[in-house]
C-alpha positions as CSV (number, residue, x, y, z in Angstrom):
1,M,-2.0,23.7,-35.0
2,V,-1.3,23.1,-38.7
3,H,-3.7,21.9,-41.4
4,G,-4.0,21.6,-45.1
5,F,-5.6,19.8,-48.1
6,T,-3.5,18.0,-50.7
7,T,-3.9,18.0,-54.4
8,R,-2.9,15.4,-57.0
9,D,0.5,16.9,-57.5
10,G,3.9,16.5,-55.7
11,G,4.1,12.7,-55.2
12,V,5.8,9.6,-56.6
13,S,2.9,7.5,-57.7
14,T,2.8,6.6,-61.4
15,G,0.4,5.7,-64.2
16,S,-3.2,6.6,-63.6
17,L,-2.5,7.4,-60.0
18,A,0.2,10.0,-60.7
19,S,1.4,11.6,-58.6
20,L,0.2,12.3,-55.1
21,N,-2.3,9.6,-54.4
22,L,-2.9,9.0,-50.7
23,A,-4.8,5.7,-50.6
24,L,-3.8,2.1,-51.4
25,R,-5.8,1.9,-54.6
26,A,-5.5,-0.9,-57.2
27,G,-2.1,-0.6,-58.8
28,E,-0.6,1.5,-56.1
29,R,2.8,0.5,-54.5
30,P,2.8,0.6,-50.7
31,E,6.3,2.3,-50.8
32,A,4.9,5.0,-53.0
33,L,1.9,5.6,-50.7
34,A,4.3,5.8,-47.7
35,E,6.5,8.4,-49.5
36,N,3.5,10.4,-50.6
37,L,2.2,10.6,-47.0
38,R,5.7,11.5,-45.8
39,R,5.8,14.4,-48.2
40,A,2.3,15.6,-47.2
41,T,3.2,15.4,-43.5
42,A,6.5,17.3,-44.0
43,A,4.6,20.0,-45.9
44,L,2.4,20.6,-42.8
45,S,5.5,20.9,-40.5
46,P,9.0,19.6,-40.4
47,T,8.4,18.7,-36.8
48,L,5.9,16.0,-37.8
49,S,6.7,12.4,-38.7
50,V,4.8,10.2,-41.1
51,E,4.7,7.6,-38.3
52,G,2.4,10.0,-36.5
53,V,-0.2,9.8,-39.3
54,A,-3.6,8.4,-38.2
55,L,-5.7,7.2,-41.1
56,L,-9.2,5.7,-41.0
57,H,-10.8,2.8,-42.9
58,Q,-13.8,4.9,-43.9
59,V,-17.2,3.3,-44.3
60,H,-19.7,6.2,-44.8
61,G,-20.9,6.0,-41.2
62,A,-20.9,8.3,-38.2
63,E,-18.5,6.6,-35.8
64,V,-16.0,8.9,-34.1
65,V,-12.8,7.5,-32.5
66,E,-10.3,9.0,-30.1
67,V,-6.7,8.8,-31.4
68,R,-3.7,8.8,-28.9
69,Q,-1.0,7.7,-31.3
70,G,-0.5,7.4,-35.1
71,G,-0.5,4.1,-37.0
72,G,1.8,5.2,-39.8
73,P,1.1,5.6,-43.5
74,L,-0.1,2.0,-44.3
75,A,-2.2,0.9,-41.3
76,P,-5.6,2.5,-40.7
77,I,-6.2,2.8,-37.0
78,A,-9.9,2.1,-37.0
79,E,-13.0,1.5,-39.1
80,A,-14.7,4.9,-38.7
81,D,-15.4,8.1,-40.5
82,A,-14.2,10.7,-37.9
83,A,-11.5,11.0,-35.3
84,W,-10.3,13.5,-32.7
85,T,-7.0,13.8,-30.7
86,A,-5.5,15.8,-28.0
87,A,-2.0,14.4,-28.6
88,P,0.6,16.6,-30.1
89,G,2.4,15.0,-33.1
90,V,-0.6,12.9,-34.2
91,V,-1.6,13.8,-37.8
92,L,-5.3,13.1,-38.4
93,G,-6.1,12.4,-42.0
94,V,-9.4,12.0,-43.9
95,R,-9.2,10.8,-47.5
96,V,-11.7,11.8,-50.2
97,A,-12.4,11.9,-53.9
98,D,-15.7,14.0,-54.0
99,C,-16.9,13.6,-50.3
100,A,-16.2,16.6,-48.1
101,P,-13.1,16.5,-45.8
102,V,-13.9,18.4,-42.6
103,L,-11.2,19.6,-40.3
104,L,-11.9,21.0,-36.8
105,A,-9.7,22.6,-34.1
106,A,-10.5,23.6,-30.6
107,P,-8.4,24.6,-27.6
108,G,-6.6,21.4,-26.7
109,G,-7.5,19.2,-29.7
110,V,-8.2,18.7,-33.3
111,A,-10.6,16.5,-35.3
112,V,-11.4,15.2,-38.8
113,A,-14.6,13.9,-40.4
114,H,-15.3,12.2,-43.7
115,A,-18.5,13.8,-44.9
116,G,-20.2,11.9,-47.7
117,W,-23.9,12.2,-47.9
118,R,-24.6,9.0,-46.0
119,G,-22.4,9.9,-43.1
120,V,-23.8,13.4,-43.0
121,A,-27.3,12.0,-43.0
122,A,-26.2,9.7,-40.1
123,G,-24.9,12.6,-38.0
124,V,-21.2,12.4,-38.4
125,V,-20.7,16.2,-38.4
126,A,-22.6,16.8,-35.1
127,R,-21.0,13.7,-33.5
128,T,-17.5,14.9,-34.4
129,V,-18.1,18.3,-32.8
130,A,-19.6,16.7,-29.7
131,A,-16.6,14.3,-29.3
132,L,-14.0,17.0,-29.8
133,C,-15.8,19.2,-27.2
134,A,-16.3,16.4,-24.7
135,G,-12.7,15.3,-25.0
136,T,-11.1,18.8,-24.7
137,G,-13.7,20.6,-22.5
138,A,-14.1,23.2,-25.2
139,T,-17.5,24.7,-26.1
140,P,-18.8,24.5,-29.7
141,D,-18.4,28.2,-30.1
142,A,-14.7,27.8,-29.6
143,V,-14.4,25.3,-32.4
144,I,-13.0,26.4,-35.8
145,A,-13.9,24.3,-38.8
146,V,-13.1,24.2,-42.5
147,V,-14.9,22.1,-45.2
148,G,-12.4,21.1,-47.9
149,P,-12.8,20.8,-51.6
150,C,-15.6,18.4,-52.6
151,I,-18.2,17.8,-55.3
152,S,-20.2,21.0,-56.0
153,V,-23.9,21.5,-56.4
154,D,-23.4,21.8,-60.2
155,A,-22.0,18.3,-60.3
156,F,-23.8,16.5,-57.6
157,E,-26.9,15.1,-59.2
158,V,-28.7,12.7,-56.8
159,G,-31.8,10.7,-56.3
160,D,-34.7,11.8,-54.1
161,E,-33.5,9.5,-51.3
162,V,-30.4,11.6,-50.8
163,V,-32.5,14.8,-50.3
164,A,-34.8,12.9,-48.0
165,G,-31.9,11.6,-46.0
166,L,-30.3,15.0,-45.6
167,A,-33.6,16.7,-44.8
168,A,-34.2,14.2,-42.0
169,T,-31.4,15.9,-40.1
170,G,-33.6,19.0,-39.7
171,L,-32.5,21.0,-42.8
172,D,-34.9,22.5,-45.2
173,P,-34.1,21.1,-48.7
174,A,-34.6,24.6,-50.1
175,V,-31.2,25.6,-48.6
176,F,-29.2,22.8,-50.1
177,A,-31.0,21.3,-53.1
178,R,-32.4,22.6,-56.4
179,P,-33.7,20.9,-59.6
180,G,-31.1,19.9,-62.1
181,P,-31.2,20.1,-65.9
182,R,-32.4,16.5,-66.1
183,G,-35.1,17.0,-63.5
184,R,-33.2,15.3,-60.7
185,P,-32.1,17.1,-57.5
186,M,-28.7,18.8,-57.3
187,V,-27.3,18.9,-53.8
188,D,-24.8,21.4,-52.3
189,L,-22.9,19.1,-50.0
190,A,-20.6,21.8,-48.5
191,E,-23.6,23.9,-47.6
192,V,-25.2,20.9,-45.8
193,V,-22.0,20.5,-43.8
194,L,-21.8,24.2,-43.0
195,R,-25.5,24.2,-41.9
196,Q,-24.9,21.1,-39.7
197,L,-21.9,22.7,-38.1
198,A,-24.0,25.7,-37.3
199,Q,-26.7,23.4,-35.8
200,A,-24.0,21.9,-33.6
201,G,-23.0,25.4,-32.3
202,V,-19.9,26.0,-34.4
203,V,-19.9,29.7,-35.3
204,H,-16.4,29.8,-37.0
205,A,-16.7,27.7,-40.1
206,T,-15.8,28.2,-43.7
207,A,-15.7,26.1,-46.9
208,V,-13.1,25.8,-49.7
209,R,-15.4,26.2,-52.6
210,R,-13.5,24.2,-55.2
211,C,-15.3,21.4,-57.0
212,T,-13.5,18.1,-57.2
213,V,-15.3,17.1,-60.3
214,G,-14.5,20.2,-62.3
215,D,-11.1,21.0,-60.9
216,A,-8.4,18.6,-62.2
217,A,-6.2,19.5,-59.3
218,F,-8.2,17.0,-57.2
219,W,-9.2,13.3,-57.4
220,S,-12.8,12.7,-58.3
221,H,-14.6,9.4,-58.2
222,R,-17.6,10.8,-60.1
223,R,-15.3,12.1,-62.9
224,D,-12.6,9.3,-63.0
225,G,-14.6,6.3,-61.8
226,E,-13.3,3.4,-59.7
227,G,-9.7,4.1,-60.6
228,A,-9.6,7.5,-58.9
229,G,-7.0,8.1,-56.3
230,R,-7.6,10.0,-53.1
231,F,-6.5,13.4,-51.8
232,A,-6.6,14.3,-48.1
233,G,-7.4,16.8,-45.4
234,L,-4.7,16.7,-42.7
235,I,-4.6,18.4,-39.3
236,A,-2.2,18.1,-36.3
237,R,-1.2,19.8,-33.1
238,V,2.5,20.5,-33.5
239,P,4.8,19.2,-30.7
240,S,6.2,22.0,-28.6
């Protein structure tokens, strides 16, 4: 199994999307996106092909799909926010620019989840763990998970409805939210995901504590607005 998180560097995109943008944003050339994903895939392992990449059209929901073959760099395979596969050579990808990219591995399979607050409130984390375990026969305590770079508590000012939505999953707001300098709640999204992984029975989980808003190495919608590119979390079982 190989996995990784990309940054904004090392690609061929130009202008405001320079240089390693991984989504077909306004102004992006399809050929540049394809080359960027080829480079990202090769960085994971030289045995992997960009044609094995399986990307999702993410909609901030909780749908989990099984993937048996990649769709390539330009064709999302499904409208969903999480996926799992047991197939060697399939590169699962989740694309983000402040939401949390979640990568999971178990004996016999790997999975990804796009964890924005709406998807998290809808149960995407637990549903991804359940799908991976059901598909591979693994138990949750055999799953290893990592939460990638995302917006940090210091940058994630939200409305009360966000705290209420996350609290409805069974978490005490005291463990993930605090008052901000303007009196509005500040939410620790990575902490919410880690807590939900624990609720699902995952005991081996960690988070990459790098803030996408404050760290210019990553794309950030909150910092850069609608023109922001996307970075990705990628994971694959390497063909034997």
